[in-house]
C-alpha positions as CSV (number, residue, x, y, z in Angstrom):
1,M,-6.2,-33.0,-7.0
2,A,-9.0,-30.9,-5.3
3,T,-9.2,-27.1,-5.7
4,T,-8.3,-25.2,-2.6
5,K,-9.9,-21.8,-1.9
6,W,-8.1,-19.1,0.0
7,V,-9.7,-15.8,1.1
8,I,-7.9,-12.5,1.8
9,D,-7.8,-11.8,5.6
10,P,-8.3,-8.0,5.6
11,T,-7.2,-7.6,9.2
12,H,-3.7,-8.9,8.2
13,S,-3.5,-7.3,4.7
14,E,-2.9,-3.9,3.2
15,I,-3.2,-2.4,-0.3
16,Q,-1.1,0.7,-0.9
17,F,0.1,2.9,-3.7
18,K,2.8,5.5,-3.9
19,V,3.0,8.4,-6.3
20,K,5.4,11.4,-6.6
21,H,4.1,14.8,-5.5
22,L,5.7,17.8,-7.1
23,V,8.3,15.3,-8.3
24,I,10.2,15.8,-5.1
25,S,8.5,13.6,-2.6
26,T,6.2,10.6,-2.4
27,V,2.6,10.4,-1.2
28,T,1.4,7.0,0.1
29,G,-2.2,6.0,0.0
30,A,-4.2,2.9,0.7
31,F,-7.5,1.3,0.0
32,K,-9.1,0.4,3.3
33,S,-11.9,-1.8,1.9
34,F,-11.0,-4.7,-0.4
35,E,-11.7,-8.4,-1.0
36,G,-10.3,-11.2,-3.0
37,G,-8.9,-14.7,-2.9
38,V,-6.9,-17.4,-4.6
39,E,-7.9,-20.8,-6.0
40,S,-5.1,-23.3,-6.1
41,E,-4.5,-27.0,-6.6
42,G,-3.9,-28.2,-3.1
43,D,-1.4,-26.0,-1.3
44,D,0.7,-25.3,-4.4
45,F,0.3,-21.7,-5.6
46,D,2.0,-22.3,-9.0
47,G,-0.8,-21.8,-11.6
48,A,-3.3,-20.5,-9.0
49,T,-6.0,-18.1,-10.0
50,V,-6.2,-14.8,-8.2
51,H,-9.0,-12.3,-7.9
52,F,-9.2,-9.0,-6.1
53,S,-11.3,-5.8,-5.9
54,A,-11.0,-2.6,-3.9
55,D,-13.7,0.0,-3.1
56,V,-12.5,3.3,-4.6
57,D,-14.5,5.2,-2.0
58,S,-12.2,3.7,0.7
59,I,-9.1,5.5,-0.6
60,D,-7.1,7.1,2.2
61,T,-4.1,9.3,1.8
62,N,-4.3,10.8,5.3
63,Q,-5.7,14.0,3.8
64,A,-9.5,14.4,3.3
65,Q,-9.3,17.1,0.6
66,R,-6.9,15.0,-1.5
67,D,-9.0,11.8,-0.9
68,A,-12.1,13.7,-2.2
69,H,-10.2,14.8,-5.3
70,L,-8.9,11.3,-6.0
71,K,-12.5,10.0,-5.8
72,S,-13.8,12.7,-8.2
73,A,-14.1,12.5,-12.0
74,D,-10.6,14.0,-12.2
75,F,-9.2,10.7,-11.1
76,F,-11.0,7.5,-10.1
77,D,-14.6,8.7,-10.7
78,A,-15.9,6.6,-7.8
79,E,-19.5,7.5,-8.5
80,N,-19.4,5.8,-11.9
81,H,-16.5,3.3,-11.2
82,P,-16.9,2.3,-7.6
83,K,-14.4,-0.6,-7.7
84,L,-11.0,-1.4,-9.2
85,S,-10.3,-5.1,-9.9
86,Y,-7.7,-7.6,-10.9
87,T,-7.8,-11.2,-12.1
88,G,-4.8,-13.2,-12.9
89,K,-2.6,-16.4,-12.6
90,L,0.5,-17.0,-10.5
91,A,3.5,-18.6,-12.2
92,K,6.4,-19.8,-10.1
93,K,9.8,-18.2,-10.9
94,G,12.0,-19.3,-8.0
95,D,11.7,-20.9,-4.6
96,D,9.7,-18.0,-3.1
97,T,9.0,-15.8,-6.1
98,F,6.2,-15.7,-8.6
99,T,4.9,-13.5,-11.4
100,L,1.2,-12.7,-11.3
101,K,-0.1,-12.0,-14.9
102,G,-3.7,-10.9,-15.5
103,D,-5.9,-7.9,-16.2
104,L,-6.2,-4.8,-14.0
105,T,-9.3,-2.7,-14.4
106,I,-9.4,0.9,-13.2
107,R,-12.0,3.4,-14.1
108,G,-13.5,0.9,-16.5
109,V,-10.2,0.5,-18.4
110,S,-8.9,-3.1,-18.4
111,K,-5.3,-3.7,-19.4
112,P,-2.8,-6.6,-19.0
113,F,-0.7,-6.1,-15.9
114,E,2.0,-8.1,-14.3
115,F,3.0,-8.1,-10.6
116,A,6.1,-9.4,-8.9
117,V,5.2,-11.7,-6.0
118,E,7.3,-12.8,-3.0
119,Y,5.8,-15.7,-1.1
120,G,6.3,-15.5,2.6
121,G,5.2,-19.0,3.4
122,N,2.4,-20.9,5.2
123,M,1.6,-21.0,8.9
124,T,-1.2,-22.2,11.1
125,D,-2.5,-19.5,13.5
126,F,-3.6,-19.8,17.1
127,Y,-7.1,-20.9,16.0
128,G,-6.0,-23.7,13.7
129,N,-6.4,-21.7,10.4
130,N,-3.9,-22.3,7.6
131,K,-2.6,-18.9,6.3
132,A,-0.2,-17.9,3.5
133,G,1.5,-14.6,3.0
134,F,2.5,-12.7,-0.1
135,E,4.2,-9.3,-0.8
136,I,3.0,-8.1,-4.2
137,S,4.4,-5.1,-6.2
138,G,4.1,-3.5,-9.6
139,K,4.2,-0.1,-11.3
140,L,1.8,1.5,-13.7
141,N,1.3,4.7,-15.6
142,R,-1.9,6.2,-14.2
143,K,-2.8,7.9,-17.5
144,E,-3.1,4.5,-19.3
145,Y,-6.1,3.9,-17.0
146,G,-7.9,7.2,-17.6
147,L,-6.5,9.0,-14.5
148,E,-5.6,12.0,-16.7
149,W,-5.7,15.0,-14.3
150,S,-2.6,17.0,-14.4
151,A,-1.5,20.4,-13.2
152,V,1.7,22.4,-13.3
153,T,2.9,24.7,-10.5
154,E,3.7,28.3,-11.2
155,A,7.4,27.3,-11.1
156,G,6.7,24.7,-13.8
157,G,6.7,21.6,-11.6
158,V,4.4,18.7,-12.1
159,V,1.9,18.3,-9.2
160,V,1.3,14.5,-9.6
161,G,3.6,12.0,-11.2
162,D,2.4,9.6,-13.9
163,D,4.0,6.5,-12.4
164,V,2.3,4.8,-9.5
165,K,3.8,2.0,-7.4
166,L,1.4,-0.6,-6.2
167,I,2.3,-2.6,-3.0
168,A,0.2,-5.2,-1.3
169,N,1.0,-7.3,1.7
170,V,-1.6,-10.0,1.7
171,Q,-2.4,-12.8,4.0
172,V,-4.9,-15.4,2.8
173,A,-6.8,-18.0,4.8
174,K,-7.4,-21.5,3.6
175,Q,-11.2,-22.2,3.4
């Protein structure tokens, strides 16, 4: 069977993260510039290869000062590590669920990482393009990837939590 290539449609996709602030509330951020795709056998995503990268400089938490701090050497060090990336393989678990196992690279540190994936299905759009949708989630400890900055408030509270939830809603277009 022939290999089918799918490319992320950035206008119908979003890459977000969530992290605790002061351990009492959650801050949501996103990467606004990213690219990636999937290579599958026909239209079957079981065993498909996935690749993805995001521009660290495109980070957006809706607060410019925080974004600048996240891009600094305290966190992502965008100047020396302009992209984060992921490569992996999908494995079917159920009718509409997969695991995505591969390597996540942040700040030059690569580690095995597994995402849970919910398949939303296929649909042909108004222009005749075949699209597929996925909701992808996972959780990591930021310090394992060299995002070590930490501070404690005067009251003894932690400013930034260690656990980061990753959430991506991705639509891919068949090429």
